[in-house]
Structure formats: C-alpha cells, structure tokens
N, CA, C and O atoms as a GROMACS GRO file, in nm:
protein
  440
    1MET      N    1   0.085  -0.118   0.000
    1MET     CA    2   0.000   0.000   0.000
    1MET      C    3   0.090   0.124   0.000
    1MET      O    4   0.191   0.130   0.070
    2ILE      N    5   0.051   0.222  -0.079
    2ILE     CA    6   0.129   0.346  -0.089
    2ILE      C    7   0.087   0.441   0.022
    2ILE      O    8  -0.032   0.459   0.049
    3ASN      N    9   0.184   0.501   0.085
    3ASN     CA   10   0.163   0.603   0.187
    3ASN      C   11   0.172   0.739   0.119
    3ASN      O   12   0.280   0.799   0.111
    4TRP      N   13   0.058   0.789   0.069
    4TRP     CA   14   0.055   0.917   0.000
    4TRP      C   15   0.066   1.031   0.100
    4TRP      O   16   0.025   1.016   0.216
    5GLN      N   17   0.121   1.142   0.058
    5GLN     CA   18   0.131   1.261   0.142
    5GLN      C   19  -0.004   1.330   0.158
    5GLN      O   20  -0.026   1.403   0.256
    6THR      N   21  -0.094   1.307   0.066
    6THR     CA   22  -0.227   1.369   0.067
    6THR      C   23  -0.332   1.258   0.076
    6THR      O   24  -0.302   1.142   0.051
    7PRO      N   25  -0.456   1.293   0.110
    7PRO     CA   26  -0.561   1.190   0.122
    7PRO      C   27  -0.595   1.120  -0.010
    7PRO      O   28  -0.647   1.008  -0.008
    8THR      N   29  -0.567   1.184  -0.123
    8THR     CA   30  -0.596   1.123  -0.251
    8THR      C   31  -0.467   1.112  -0.333
    8THR      O   32  -0.378   1.196  -0.320
    9PRO      N   33  -0.457   1.010  -0.417
    9PRO     CA   34  -0.338   0.995  -0.501
    9PRO      C   35  -0.323   1.113  -0.598
    9PRO      O   36  -0.422   1.178  -0.632
   10PRO      N   37  -0.200   1.139  -0.641
   10PRO     CA   38  -0.179   1.249  -0.736
   10PRO      C   39  -0.228   1.213  -0.875
   10PRO      O   40  -0.251   1.096  -0.907
   11GLN      N   41  -0.244   1.314  -0.956
   11GLN     CA   42  -0.278   1.294  -1.096
   11GLN      C   43  -0.151   1.254  -1.173
   11GLN      O   44  -0.042   1.300  -1.140
   12THR      N   45  -0.166   1.171  -1.272
   12THR     CA   46  -0.053   1.136  -1.358
   12THR      C   47  -0.033   1.248  -1.460
   12THR      O   48  -0.128   1.320  -1.490
   13PRO      N   49   0.086   1.263  -1.512
   13PRO     CA   50   0.204   1.182  -1.485
   13PRO      C   51   0.275   1.228  -1.358
   13PRO      O   52   0.269   1.344  -1.318
   14PHE      N   53   0.344   1.132  -1.295
   14PHE     CA   54   0.437   1.160  -1.187
   14PHE      C   55   0.550   1.058  -1.199
   14PHE      O   56   0.550   0.977  -1.292
   15TYR      N   57   0.645   1.062  -1.108
   15TYR     CA   58   0.764   0.978  -1.120
   15TYR      C   59   0.779   0.884  -1.001
   15TYR      O   60   0.738   0.914  -0.889
   16ALA      N   61   0.838   0.768  -1.030
   16ALA     CA   62   0.869   0.670  -0.926
   16ALA      C   63   1.020   0.649  -0.924
   16ALA      O   64   1.082   0.624  -1.027
   17SER      N   65   1.077   0.660  -0.804
   17SER     CA   66   1.217   0.626  -0.784
   17SER      C   67   1.218   0.491  -0.713
   17SER      O   68   1.171   0.479  -0.600
   18ILE      N   69   1.270   0.389  -0.780
   18ILE     CA   70   1.260   0.251  -0.733
   18ILE      C   71   1.399   0.204  -0.689
   18ILE      O   72   1.495   0.208  -0.766
   19PHE      N   73   1.407   0.159  -0.565
   19PHE     CA   74   1.534   0.115  -0.508
   19PHE      C   75   1.517  -0.028  -0.457
   19PHE      O   76   1.439  -0.053  -0.365
   20ASN      N   77   1.589  -0.123  -0.518
   20ASN     CA   78   1.586  -0.263  -0.479
   20ASN      C   79   1.720  -0.301  -0.421
   20ASN      O   80   1.824  -0.257  -0.470
   21TYR      N   81   1.720  -0.384  -0.314
   21TYR     CA   82   1.846  -0.413  -0.247
   21TYR      C   83   1.845  -0.548  -0.176
   21TYR      O   84   1.740  -0.605  -0.146
   22PHE      N   85   1.967  -0.595  -0.149
   22PHE     CA   86   1.992  -0.707  -0.059
   22PHE      C   87   2.079  -0.653   0.053
   22PHE      O   88   2.184  -0.593   0.027
   23LEU      N   89   2.038  -0.674   0.176
   23LEU     CA   90   2.113  -0.624   0.291
   23LEU      C   91   2.237  -0.710   0.317
   23LEU      O   92   2.238  -0.830   0.291
   24SER      N   93   2.340  -0.646   0.369
   24SER     CA   94   2.460  -0.718   0.412
   24SER      C   95   2.440  -0.765   0.555
   24SER      O   96   2.331  -0.750   0.612
   25ASP      N   97   2.543  -0.822   0.612
   25ASP     CA   98   2.538  -0.865   0.751
   25ASP      C   99   2.572  -0.752   0.848
   25ASP      O  100   2.544  -0.762   0.967
   26ASP      N  101   2.634  -0.644   0.798
   26ASP     CA  102   2.674  -0.530   0.882
   26ASP      C  103   2.569  -0.420   0.870
   26ASP      O  104   2.574  -0.339   0.778
   27LEU      N  105   2.475  -0.418   0.962
   27LEU     CA  106   2.366  -0.320   0.958
   27LEU      C  107   2.378  -0.214   1.068
   27LEU      O  108   2.278  -0.150   1.102
   28GLU      N  109   2.497  -0.196   1.123
   28GLU     CA  110   2.517  -0.095   1.227
   28GLU      C  111   2.476   0.043   1.174
   28GLU      O  112   2.529   0.089   1.074
   29GLY      N  113   2.383   0.106   1.243
   29GLY     CA  114   2.335   0.239   1.207
   29GLY      C  115   2.228   0.241   1.099
   29GLY      O  116   2.172   0.347   1.071
   30TYR      N  117   2.198   0.128   1.039
   30TYR     CA  118   2.103   0.124   0.928
   30TYR      C  119   1.964   0.170   0.968
   30TYR      O  120   1.904   0.255   0.901
   31GLU      N  121   1.912   0.115   1.075
   31GLU     CA  122   1.775   0.148   1.116
   31GLU      C  123   1.760   0.296   1.148
   31GLU      O  124   1.660   0.357   1.110
   32ALA      N  125   1.857   0.354   1.215
   32ALA     CA  126   1.851   0.497   1.250
   32ALA      C  127   1.850   0.583   1.123
   32ALA      O  128   1.771   0.678   1.114
   33TYR      N  129   1.936   0.553   1.027
   33TYR     CA  130   1.937   0.628   0.901
   33TYR      C  131   1.808   0.606   0.823
   33TYR      O  132   1.756   0.699   0.761
   34ASP      N  133   1.758   0.485   0.826
   34ASP     CA  134   1.633   0.453   0.756
   34ASP      C  135   1.520   0.542   0.807
   34ASP      O  136   1.446   0.601   0.729
   35LEU      N  137   1.507   0.551   0.938
   35LEU     CA  138   1.402   0.635   0.998
   35LEU      C  139   1.427   0.783   0.971
   35LEU      O  140   1.334   0.857   0.940
   36GLN      N  141   1.552   0.826   0.983
   36GLN     CA  142   1.586   0.967   0.963
   36GLN      C  143   1.560   1.010   0.818
   36GLN      O  144   1.500   1.115   0.794
   37THR      N  145   1.603   0.929   0.723
   37THR     CA  146   1.582   0.968   0.584
   37THR      C  147   1.434   0.964   0.546
   37THR      O  148   1.390   1.044   0.464
   38LEU      N  149   1.358   0.873   0.604
   38LEU     CA  150   1.215   0.870   0.576
   38LEU      C  151   1.147   0.998   0.624
   38LEU      O  152   1.059   1.050   0.555
   39GLU      N  153   1.186   1.049   0.738
   39GLU     CA  154   1.128   1.175   0.787
   39GLU      C  155   1.175   1.294   0.704
   39GLU      O  156   1.097   1.385   0.677
   40LEU      N  157   1.302   1.294   0.664
   40LEU     CA  158   1.356   1.404   0.585
   40LEU      C  159   1.296   1.411   0.446
   40LEU      O  160   1.266   1.520   0.396
   41VAL      N  161   1.278   1.296   0.382
   41VAL     CA  162   1.227   1.296   0.245
   41VAL      C  163   1.087   1.359   0.238
   41VAL      O  164   1.050   1.419   0.137
   42LYS      N  165   1.011   1.344   0.344
   42LYS     CA  166   0.875   1.401   0.347
   42LYS      C  167   0.876   1.553   0.343
   42LYS      O  168   0.773   1.615   0.314
   43GLN      N  169   0.989   1.614   0.371
   43GLN     CA  170   1.002   1.761   0.371
   43GLN      C  171   1.046   1.817   0.236
   43GLN      O  172   1.047   1.939   0.217
   44ILE      N  173   1.080   1.732   0.143
   44ILE     CA  174   1.128   1.778   0.012
   44ILE      C  175   1.007   1.817  -0.074
   44ILE      O  176   0.917   1.735  -0.093
   45PRO      N  177   1.004   1.941  -0.125
   45PRO     CA  178   0.894   1.980  -0.213
   45PRO      C  179   0.887   1.888  -0.334
   45PRO      O  180   0.988   1.860  -0.398
   46GLY      N  181   0.768   1.841  -0.364
   46GLY     CA  182   0.749   1.752  -0.477
   46GLY      C  183   0.744   1.605  -0.439
   46GLY      O  184   0.716   1.520  -0.524
   47PHE      N  185   0.771   1.573  -0.311
   47PHE     CA  186   0.758   1.435  -0.264
   47PHE      C  187   0.610   1.403  -0.252
   47PHE      O  188   0.535   1.478  -0.190
   48LEU      N  189   0.567   1.291  -0.310
   48LEU     CA  190   0.425   1.254  -0.312
   48LEU      C  191   0.390   1.141  -0.218
   48LEU      O  192   0.277   1.135  -0.168
   49GLY      N  193   0.483   1.050  -0.192
   49GLY     CA  194   0.454   0.935  -0.107
   49GLY      C  195   0.555   0.825  -0.130
   49GLY      O  196   0.651   0.840  -0.205
   50TYR      N  197   0.531   0.711  -0.063
   50TYR     CA  198   0.625   0.600  -0.072
   50TYR      C  199   0.556   0.468  -0.038
   50TYR      O  200   0.447   0.465   0.019
   51GLU      N  201   0.624   0.360  -0.076
   51GLU     CA  202   0.589   0.227  -0.029
   51GLU      C  203   0.718   0.150  -0.009
   51GLU      O  204   0.818   0.173  -0.078
   52SER      N  205   0.714   0.059   0.087
   52SER     CA  206   0.835  -0.014   0.123
   52SER      C  207   0.800  -0.158   0.156
   52SER      O  208   0.701  -0.186   0.224
   53MET      N  209   0.884  -0.249   0.107
   53MET     CA  210   0.865  -0.391   0.136
   53MET      C  211   1.000  -0.451   0.173
   53MET      O  212   1.100  -0.425   0.106
   54LYS      N  213   1.003  -0.534   0.279
   54LYS     CA  214   1.126  -0.602   0.320
   54LYS      C  215   1.091  -0.746   0.358
   54LYS      O  216   0.989  -0.773   0.421
   55HIS      N  217   1.181  -0.838   0.316
   55HIS     CA  218   1.162  -0.978   0.352
   55HIS      C  219   1.294  -1.052   0.335
   55HIS      O  220   1.354  -1.049   0.228
   56ASP      N  221   1.337  -1.117   0.441
   56ASP     CA  222   1.458  -1.200   0.437
   56ASP      C  223   1.579  -1.129   0.377
   56ASP      O  224   1.651  -1.186   0.295
   57GLY      N  225   1.601  -1.004   0.418
   57GLY     CA  226   1.719  -0.932   0.373
   57GLY      C  227   1.707  -0.866   0.238
   57GLY      O  228   1.799  -0.798   0.193
   58ARG      N  229   1.596  -0.886   0.173
   58ARG     CA  230   1.572  -0.822   0.044
   58ARG      C  231   1.466  -0.714   0.063
   58ARG      O  232   1.373  -0.731   0.141
   59GLY      N  233   1.481  -0.603  -0.009
   59GLY     CA  234   1.383  -0.497   0.006
   59GLY      C  235   1.365  -0.414  -0.120
   59GLY      O  236   1.447  -0.416  -0.211
   60THR      N  237   1.254  -0.343  -0.120
   60THR     CA  238   1.222  -0.246  -0.225
   60THR      C  239   1.164  -0.123  -0.157
   60THR      O  240   1.076  -0.133  -0.072
   61PHE      N  241   1.216  -0.008  -0.196
   61PHE     CA  242   1.160   0.119  -0.149
   61PHE      C  243   1.130   0.200  -0.274
   61PHE      O  244   1.218   0.227  -0.355
   62ILE      N  245   1.004   0.239  -0.288
   62ILE     CA  246   0.962   0.319  -0.402
   62ILE      C  247   0.911   0.452  -0.350
   62ILE      O  248   0.818   0.457  -0.268
   63SER      N  249   0.972   0.560  -0.396
   63SER     CA  250   0.922   0.693  -0.361
   63SER      C  251   0.861   0.754  -0.487
   63SER      O  252   0.904   0.727  -0.599
   64TYR      N  253   0.760   0.838  -0.466
   64TYR     CA  254   0.684   0.898  -0.576
   64TYR      C  255   0.702   1.049  -0.571
   64TYR      O  256   0.704   1.110  -0.464
   65TRP      N  257   0.716   1.108  -0.690
   65TRP     CA  258   0.757   1.248  -0.702
   65TRP      C  259   0.682   1.320  -0.812
   65TRP      O  260   0.639   1.260  -0.911
   66GLU      N  261   0.665   1.451  -0.794
   66GLU     CA  262   0.601   1.535  -0.895
   66GLU      C  263   0.689   1.553  -1.018
   66GLU      O  264   0.639   1.564  -1.130
   67SER      N  265   0.822   1.556  -0.998
   67SER     CA  266   0.912   1.588  -1.108
   67SER      C  267   1.049   1.523  -1.088
   67SER      O  268   1.084   1.482  -0.978
   68LYS      N  269   1.125   1.517  -1.198
   68LYS     CA  270   1.262   1.468  -1.189
   68LYS      C  271   1.349   1.566  -1.110
   68LYS      O  272   1.446   1.525  -1.046
   69GLU      N  273   1.315   1.694  -1.114
   69GLU     CA  274   1.390   1.795  -1.038
   69GLU      C  275   1.374   1.772  -0.888
   69GLU      O  276   1.470   1.790  -0.812
   70ALA      N  277   1.256   1.734  -0.844
   70ALA     CA  278   1.234   1.704  -0.701
   70ALA      C  279   1.316   1.582  -0.659
   70ALA      O  280   1.373   1.580  -0.550
   71ILE      N  281   1.322   1.481  -0.746
   71ILE     CA  282   1.405   1.363  -0.717
   71ILE      C  283   1.551   1.405  -0.704
   71ILE      O  284   1.621   1.359  -0.614
   72GLN      N  285   1.596   1.491  -0.794
   72GLN     CA  286   1.735   1.537  -0.791
   72GLN      C  287   1.765   1.616  -0.663
   72GLN      O  288   1.873   1.603  -0.606
   73GLN      N  289   1.669   1.696  -0.618
   73GLN     CA  290   1.688   1.771  -0.494
   73GLN      C  291   1.709   1.674  -0.377
   73GLN      O  292   1.796   1.697  -0.293
   74TRP      N  293   1.630   1.567  -0.372
   74TRP     CA  294   1.646   1.468  -0.266
   74TRP      C  295   1.780   1.395  -0.280
   74TRP      O  296   1.848   1.370  -0.181
   75ALA      N  297   1.818   1.362  -0.402
   75ALA     CA  298   1.945   1.292  -0.426
   75ALA      C  299   2.064   1.374  -0.376
   75ALA      O  300   2.166   1.317  -0.338
   76GLN      N  301   2.051   1.505  -0.376
   76GLN     CA  302   2.161   1.592  -0.334
   76GLN      C  303   2.156   1.631  -0.186
   76GLN      O  304   2.245   1.701  -0.139
   77HIS      N  305   2.054   1.588  -0.114
   77HIS     CA  306   2.043   1.621   0.029
   77HIS      C  307   2.163   1.559   0.103
   77HIS      O  308   2.194   1.442   0.080
   78PRO      N  309   2.230   1.635   0.192
   78PRO     CA  310   2.350   1.584   0.259
   78PRO      C  311   2.330   1.455   0.339
   78PRO      O  312   2.417   1.368   0.337
   79ILE      N  313   2.218   1.442   0.408
   79ILE     CA  314   2.194   1.319   0.485
   79ILE      C  315   2.171   1.201   0.392
   79ILE      O  316   2.216   1.089   0.418
   80HIS      N  317   2.100   1.226   0.282
   80HIS     CA  318   2.080   1.120   0.183
   80HIS      C  319   2.214   1.080   0.121
   80HIS      O  320   2.238   0.961   0.098
   81GLN      N  321   2.301   1.178   0.094
   81GLN     CA  322   2.434   1.148   0.042
   81GLN      C  323   2.513   1.061   0.140
   81GLN      O  324   2.578   0.964   0.099
   82GLU      N  325   2.508   1.094   0.269
   82GLU     CA  326   2.575   1.012   0.372
   82GLU      C  327   2.521   0.870   0.373
   82GLU      O  328   2.597   0.773   0.380
   83ALA      N  329   2.389   0.857   0.366
   83ALA     CA  330   2.326   0.724   0.368
   83ALA      C  331   2.369   0.643   0.246
   83ALA      O  332   2.389   0.522   0.256
   84LYS      N  333   2.384   0.708   0.130
   84LYS     CA  334   2.427   0.638   0.010
   84LYS      C  335   2.568   0.581   0.028
   84LYS      O  336   2.594   0.466  -0.008
   85VAL      N  337   2.658   0.661   0.083
   85VAL     CA  338   2.795   0.615   0.105
   85VAL      C  339   2.797   0.498   0.203
   85VAL      O  340   2.863   0.397   0.178
   86LEU      N  341   2.724   0.510   0.313
   86LEU     CA  342   2.718   0.401   0.410
   86LEU      C  343   2.655   0.276   0.348
   86LEU      O  344   2.699   0.164   0.374
   87GLY      N  345   2.554   0.295   0.266
   87GLY     CA  346   2.491   0.183   0.199
   87GLY      C  347   2.587   0.108   0.109
   87GLY      O  348   2.594  -0.014   0.112
   88MET      N  349   2.663   0.183   0.028
   88MET     CA  350   2.759   0.120  -0.063
   88MET      C  351   2.872   0.052   0.013
   88MET      O  352   2.918  -0.056  -0.027
   89ASN      N  353   2.917   0.112   0.122
   89ASN     CA  354   3.032   0.060   0.195
   89ASN      C  355   2.999  -0.041   0.303
   89ASN      O  356   3.086  -0.117   0.346
   90ARG      N  357   2.872  -0.044   0.348
   90ARG     CA  358   2.842  -0.127   0.463
   90ARG      C  359   2.712  -0.206   0.452
   90ARG      O  360   2.714  -0.328   0.469
   91TRP      N  361   2.600  -0.143   0.424
   91TRP     CA  362   2.469  -0.202   0.445
   91TRP      C  363   2.418  -0.294   0.335
   91TRP      O  364   2.336  -0.382   0.361
   92TYR      N  365   2.464  -0.275   0.212
   92TYR     CA  366   2.407  -0.350   0.100
   92TYR      C  367   2.509  -0.443   0.036
   92TYR      O  368   2.623  -0.405   0.010
   93LYS      N  369   2.466  -0.568   0.011
   93LYS     CA  370   2.544  -0.660  -0.071
   93LYS      C  371   2.528  -0.622  -0.218
   93LYS      O  372   2.620  -0.635  -0.299
   94TYR      N  373   2.408  -0.576  -0.250
   94TYR     CA  374   2.373  -0.544  -0.387
   94TYR      C  375   2.257  -0.446  -0.384
   94TYR      O  376   2.172  -0.453  -0.295
   95TYR      N  377   2.254  -0.355  -0.480
   95TYR     CA  378   2.134  -0.273  -0.500
   95TYR      C  379   2.130  -0.223  -0.644
   95TYR      O  380   2.232  -0.220  -0.713
   96HIS      N  381   2.014  -0.184  -0.686
   96HIS     CA  382   1.999  -0.109  -0.811
   96HIS      C  383   1.883  -0.011  -0.792
   96HIS      O  384   1.793  -0.033  -0.711
   97SER      N  385   1.888   0.096  -0.870
   97SER     CA  386   1.781   0.196  -0.863
   97SER      C  387   1.740   0.236  -1.004
   97SER      O  388   1.817   0.226  -1.099
   98MET      N  389   1.616   0.280  -1.013
   98MET     CA  390   1.559   0.321  -1.141
   98MET      C  391   1.465   0.440  -1.118
   98MET      O  392   1.408   0.454  -1.010
   99ILE      N  393   1.452   0.522  -1.219
   99ILE     CA  394   1.353   0.628  -1.219
   99ILE      C  395   1.257   0.597  -1.334
   99ILE      O  396   1.299   0.573  -1.447
  100ALA      N  397   1.127   0.598  -1.305
  100ALA     CA  398   1.027   0.568  -1.407
  100ALA      C  399   0.917   0.674  -1.405
  100ALA      O  400   0.880   0.726  -1.299
  101GLU      N  401   0.866   0.706  -1.521
  101GLU     CA  402   0.752   0.796  -1.530
  101GLU      C  403   0.624   0.713  -1.521
  101GLU      O  404   0.607   0.615  -1.593
  102VAL      N  405   0.536   0.754  -1.432
  102VAL     CA  406   0.408   0.686  -1.415
  102VAL      C  407   0.306   0.762  -1.500
  102VAL      O  408   0.274   0.878  -1.474
  103THR      N  409   0.255   0.694  -1.602
  103THR     CA  410   0.159   0.759  -1.692
  103THR      C  411   0.016   0.718  -1.665
  103THR      O  412  -0.078   0.780  -1.714
  104ARG      N  413   0.001   0.612  -1.584
  104ARG     CA  414  -0.134   0.567  -1.546
  104ARG      C  415  -0.126   0.513  -1.405
  104ARG      O  416  -0.030   0.445  -1.369
  105TYR      N  417  -0.227   0.543  -1.324
  105TYR     CA  418  -0.234   0.492  -1.189
  105TYR      C  419  -0.380   0.455  -1.158
  105TYR      O  420  -0.472   0.533  -1.186
  106HIS      N  421  -0.400   0.337  -1.102
  106HIS     CA  422  -0.533   0.291  -1.064
  106HIS      C  423  -0.518   0.214  -0.934
  106HIS      O  424  -0.421   0.140  -0.917
  107GLU      N  425  -0.612   0.228  -0.843
  107GLU     CA  426  -0.609   0.149  -0.721
  107GLU      C  427  -0.748   0.101  -0.686
  107GLU      O  428  -0.849   0.159  -0.727
  108HIS      N  429  -0.751  -0.006  -0.610
  108HIS     CA  430  -0.879  -0.062  -0.566
  108HIS      C  431  -0.859  -0.116  -0.425
  108HIS      O  432  -0.762  -0.189  -0.400
  109SER      N  433  -0.947  -0.083  -0.335
  109SER     CA  434  -0.942  -0.136  -0.199
  109SER      C  435  -1.054  -0.237  -0.180
  109SER      O  436  -1.162  -0.222  -0.236
  110PHE      N  437  -1.026  -0.339  -0.103
  110PHE     CA  438  -1.128  -0.443  -0.076
  110PHE      C  439  -1.194  -0.419   0.056
  110PHE      O  440  -1.281  -0.495   0.096
   0.00000   0.00000   0.00000
C-alpha cells in the first residue's frame, strides 16, 4: 500500500524512484538512518509518497515524485548522500535503482 502525502493519489504523470536491495550482515546504524531519511524525504517539495517492502534481507523502497527535479533535490540532500555512502560501503550486498515515469495509476481497496 502506498503512503501518499495527501488523502488522494496524485494525478498522472508523476515519477517513481525505485530502489531494490539485498542487505549485508553489517547493519550498524542502518535502522537509524532509515528512519531519519524517511522523515527528511517528506520535507522535500514535490515528494508525493512511498511504499516499502522487506523480507529475508531483500527490500524495495519506491518513492513517488512530482518531477525529476524534485528527485534530484532529494538525491543531493547531505543526509541522503551520507546514507548512500554508508549503503555502498556497509549495508548492501547489492542494489539497483531506477527512475520511471508513471503515466497511469489505478487502485482498488477491498
């Protein structure tokens, strides 16, 4: 389920930043940075929401954005930069990221 910043989903088009990863065995400081960056990203203009899934050391974090410029602003945030370095050097065995344009969005609740 997506955690939107507003009560209703945004209109398309918008962007998805998709981050897939496998965690390493050295997770010192990971949880604290995870919580801190989640709170900080919500303050970036153009941030629309997120969804996150984790299971057995594998995870996906998808953030949604109004524009590529908003994504770039978050990418350049100093705390996010620190988290990236720690992730590459310590927390992740493997990761990849993608930016995609969302041209259609539909949801249904049961």
